[in-house]
C-alpha positions as CSV (number, residue, x, y, z in Angstrom):
1,M,88.2,-2.0,67.5
2,T,85.2,-4.4,67.2
3,T,82.5,-4.9,69.7
4,N,84.0,-8.4,70.5
5,E,87.3,-7.1,71.4
6,T,88.1,-7.2,75.1
7,H,89.2,-4.6,77.5
8,G,91.0,-6.7,80.2
9,N,88.9,-9.8,80.8
10,A,85.5,-8.2,79.8
11,T,84.1,-7.3,76.3
12,G,83.2,-3.8,75.2
13,W,79.5,-4.8,75.6
14,A,80.2,-5.9,79.2
15,W,81.6,-2.6,80.1
16,A,78.8,-0.7,78.3
17,T,76.2,-2.8,80.0
18,F,77.9,-2.3,83.3
19,T,78.1,1.5,82.8
20,V,74.5,1.9,81.9
21,R,73.3,-0.5,84.6
22,W,75.3,1.5,87.3
23,V,74.0,4.9,85.9
24,V,70.3,4.0,85.9
25,G,70.8,2.1,89.1
26,L,72.3,5.0,90.9
27,I,69.5,7.4,89.6
28,F,66.9,5.1,91.3
29,F,69.1,4.3,94.2
30,M,69.8,7.9,95.1
31,A,66.3,8.9,94.6
32,G,65.2,6.1,96.9
33,W,67.9,7.1,99.4
34,F,66.6,10.7,99.6
35,K,62.9,9.7,99.8
36,C,63.7,7.1,102.5
37,F,66.2,8.9,104.7
38,D,66.0,12.7,104.0
39,M,62.4,13.1,103.2
40,G,60.9,9.9,104.7
41,P,58.3,7.6,102.9
42,I,55.3,9.1,104.9
43,A,56.2,12.8,103.8
44,H,56.9,11.4,100.2
45,A,53.3,9.8,100.1
46,E,51.7,13.0,101.5
47,Q,53.5,15.4,99.3
48,F,53.3,13.5,96.0
49,F,50.4,11.1,96.3
50,I,47.8,12.1,98.9
51,G,47.9,15.8,98.3
52,P,47.8,15.9,94.5
53,Y,45.5,12.8,93.9
54,S,43.1,13.0,96.7
55,E,40.4,14.2,94.4
56,T,40.9,11.5,91.7
57,W,39.5,8.0,91.3
58,I,42.5,6.4,93.3
59,P,41.4,5.3,96.7
60,T,43.4,6.8,99.6
61,W,44.7,3.4,100.8
62,L,46.2,2.8,97.3
63,L,47.8,6.3,97.4
64,W,49.3,5.5,100.7
65,S,50.5,2.1,99.6
66,I,52.1,3.3,96.5
67,G,53.5,6.6,97.9
68,T,55.2,4.8,100.9
69,S,56.4,1.8,98.9
70,I,58.1,3.7,96.0
71,P,60.9,5.1,97.9
72,V,61.9,1.7,99.4
73,V,61.5,-0.1,96.0
74,E,63.7,2.6,94.3
75,L,66.3,2.2,97.0
76,V,66.4,-1.7,97.0
77,A,65.9,-2.2,93.3
78,G,68.4,0.6,92.4
79,A,71.1,-1.0,94.4
80,A,70.3,-4.5,93.0
81,L,70.6,-3.0,89.6
82,C,73.9,-1.5,90.3
83,L,75.2,-4.8,91.5
84,G,73.6,-6.7,88.8
85,F,71.7,-8.9,91.3
86,R,68.3,-10.1,90.2
87,K,68.5,-7.7,87.4
88,R,65.3,-8.8,85.7
89,E,63.3,-8.4,88.9
90,A,64.8,-5.1,89.7
91,S,64.1,-3.8,86.1
92,V,60.5,-5.0,86.2
93,L,60.0,-3.1,89.6
94,L,61.6,0.0,88.4
95,G,59.6,-0.2,85.0
96,L,56.4,-0.4,87.0
97,I,57.4,2.7,89.0
98,L,58.0,4.6,85.7
99,I,54.5,3.5,84.4
100,S,52.8,4.6,87.7
101,V,54.7,7.9,87.6
102,T,53.9,8.5,84.0
103,Y,50.3,7.7,84.6
104,G,50.1,10.0,87.6
105,H,51.7,13.0,85.7
106,L,49.4,12.5,82.7
107,M,46.2,12.1,85.0
108,L,46.9,15.6,86.3
109,D,48.2,17.1,83.0
110,P,47.3,15.1,79.9
111,L,50.0,17.0,77.9
112,F,52.8,16.6,80.5
113,G,56.2,16.2,78.9
114,I,58.0,13.1,79.8
115,T,61.4,14.2,78.4
116,G,62.6,15.6,81.7
117,H,63.1,12.8,84.0
118,I,60.9,9.8,82.8
119,F,62.1,9.2,79.4
120,P,65.9,9.2,80.1
121,R,65.3,6.7,82.9
122,L,63.2,4.6,80.5
123,V,65.7,4.4,77.8
124,L,68.4,3.5,80.1
125,L,66.3,0.9,81.9
126,V,65.2,-0.6,78.6
127,F,68.9,-0.9,77.4
128,V,69.7,-2.7,80.7
129,S,66.6,-4.9,80.4
130,I,67.2,-6.1,76.9
131,A,70.9,-6.6,77.1
132,P,71.6,-10.3,76.8
133,P,72.8,-11.8,80.1
134,Q,76.0,-13.0,78.4
135,F,76.9,-9.3,77.8
136,D,76.6,-8.5,81.4
137,E,79.7,-10.3,82.5
138,L,80.4,-7.7,85.3
139,S,77.4,-8.6,87.5
140,V,76.5,-10.7,90.6
141,D,73.9,-12.5,88.5
142,H,76.7,-13.5,85.9
143,W,79.1,-14.5,88.7
144,L,76.4,-16.6,90.4
145,A,75.4,-18.3,87.2
146,K,79.2,-19.2,86.5
147,R,79.6,-20.4,90.0
148,K,76.3,-22.6,89.7
149,A,77.5,-24.0,86.4
150,G,80.7,-25.2,88.0
């Protein structure tokens, strides 16, 4: 079977893109869900930002801003990624979260290993980000583009 053969109405690339998009979207969505509804954005900021980084160069107002917004961004952008809605914007926001998390970990421990939770998310997010839109047939963005085209 070649990559151009279809499974139903969608190509193998469409199903691969759909699967990866949902996996990485769920990873971020569920993290956001936990941080928003179980832990709470304030507790998230206190535990992971204010406490560990209060003695760094980062101003407290920025720690609060980032610490309380990350859970909401993960929740909303993760859901958008699952649905394939505004995929580019969601990917950029989630990429910025990965950059900030990587920087934060490396600030406290310059030899921090990113292979645990950062690198797998990065690889999946990069795949979703570079997959050509025509491969992502099973997405809201694709459906909206087809509808707009007539």
